[in-house]
C-alpha positions, 0 to 999 in steps of 0.5 A, spaced: 719 402 424 718 395 424 712 392 427 710 385 426 704 380 428 708 374 432 703 370 436 696 369 437 694 366 444 688 362 446 686 361 453 685 353 454 681 349 458 685 342 457 692 344 455 694 337 453 688 336 449 689 342 446 697 340 444 694 334 441 689 337 437 694 342 434 700 338 434 696 332 431 691 336 426 695 342 425 702 339 424 705 344 429 711 343 433 713 345 440 718 351 440 717 353 447 724 357 449 724 354 456 723 347 458 718 348 463 714 353 459 707 353 462 704 356 456 707 352 450 709 355 444 707 352 437 709 353 430 708 351 423 714 347 420 718 353 417 715 358 421 719 357 427 722 364 430 717 368 426 710 366 429 707 362 434 700 359 437 701 360 445 696 356 449 695 359 455 692 354 461 687 356 466 680 357 462 674 355 466 670 353 461 670 352 453 669 359 450 670 363 444 674 369 443 668 373 443 663 369 446 657 373 447 657 377 440 653 372 436 650 365 438 654 361 432 661 359 433 666 363 429 672 361 425 678 363 429 684 360 426 685 357 419 690 352 417 692 351 409 693 344 407 697 341 401 692 337 397 685 335 397 687 328 398 690 330 405 685 335 407 680 329 406 684 324 410 684 330 416 677 330 415 675 323 416 680 322 422 678 329 426 670 328 424 670 321 429 673 325 435 671 333 434 665 337 433 664 338 426 661 345 424 662 345 417 662 338 413 667 337 408 665 341 402 668 344 395 666 350 391 662 348 384 669 349 380 673 345 385 678 350 386 677 350 394 675 345 399 674 346 406 671 344 413 671 347 420 671 343 426 671 346 434 678 345 438 677 342 445 676 349 447 670 351 443 674 355 438 673 354 431 678 352 426 678 351 419 682 347 414 682 348 407 686 347 400 686 351 394 691 353 388 694 358 393 695 353 399 702 351 402 706 345 401 705 343 408 699 344 413 701 350 416 697 356 420 695 361 415 690 366 418 687 369 425 680 371 424 676 376 428 669 378 428 668 386 427 662 390 429 665 395 424 670 392 419 673 399 417 674 402 424 678 395 425 682 395 419 684 402 420 686 400 427 691 394 425 694 399 419 695 404 424 697 401 430 700 394 428 703 397 421 699 392 417 697 393 410 690 390 406 692 384 402 685 384 399 678 384 400 673 379 400 669 378 394 662 375 397 663 377 404 664 383 408 671 382 410 679 384 409 685 380 409 691 384 412 698 382 413 705 385 416 708 390 412 714 386 410 710 380 408 706 377 402 700 373 400 703 366 403 704 370 410 700 369 416 694 373 415 689 377 420 682 376 417 677 382 419 669 380 418 664 385 419 658 381 417 655 378 423 657 382 429 655 389 427 649 389 432 653 387 438 654 392 443 661 393 446 660 390 453 657 384 450 664 383 446 668 383 452 670 377 456 675 380 461 676 372 464 679 371 457 686 372 456 686 370 449 690 376 445 694 377 439 701 379 439 705 384 435 713 385 436 717 392 435 724 392 434 726 397 439 724 398 447 724 406 444 719 404 439 715 400 444 715 406 449 712 411 444 707 406 442 705 405 449 705 413 451 700 414 445 696 408 447 695 411 454 694 418 451 688 415 447 685 411 454 686 404 450 691 401 455 689 395 459 695 393 462 701 397 463 708 396 460 712 391 465 718 388 464 717 380 465 722 374 465 724 371 459 721 369 454 715 375 455 720 381 455 717 388 456 710 388 454 703 392 455 696 390 453 691 394 449 684 393 446 682 394 439 675 397 437 671 391 438 674 389 445 679 384 443 686 384 447 692 386 443 699 385 446 705 389 444 712 387 446 720 387 445 725 382 447 721 376 445 724 370 441 719 371 435 718 376 429 723 380 425 730 378 427 729 372 430 730 365 427 729 358 429 734 356 435 
């Protein structure tokens, strides 16, 4: 079995502003497979065909992936930057145009520097650099707040075929990657430090179509996962064949109410390369 995290979809209010933000500050490129794509696909340079940030228009108001769990905005996406000099340049430019959530700061030993900013939709984006940073600006992680980190970790290990890369030393968090990936691959960060007391009802926003997408390597494997999810009453949208580039897919919910898509036939993930 090969199940791979291939995309993160964000429900956005202003598509053009979002495109400008992620292409301008995140150095992402448009890899949409169709010329008239209504929901553009963006990838970091070098990750074309592997992982995409999908911007889905139609949100009626700025919002977070989990809007009611905590009054403070949460980090949803993280971009690694090649040098401190470049990070400071980005910070000075973006600070004049977008709300800063965390000002530029460095650790006491100077090994890591970062800042956080809100994108045009209210999602919090972190830009950072360290000795492990990429040689260019690239999407590095997707972060989710969890009421129970252990339960969420086991869900993504079990259903998403991911493995734990490491646990946070100072925070209650863990980093997971797809099983064929290493430390420089896109990471899913689960943190249970700020949402443990939230109720399930408060964590689910049915208006938000943001989701994470996993690709599998055969329709038979997709049907097997679908039947298992159905038996566990986790399916929110039944399996359906859609026009390209969506392929065959279904949606289910994770332990915190986040939407997760499983699909086969999308031009992303293992077995697909840049067009």
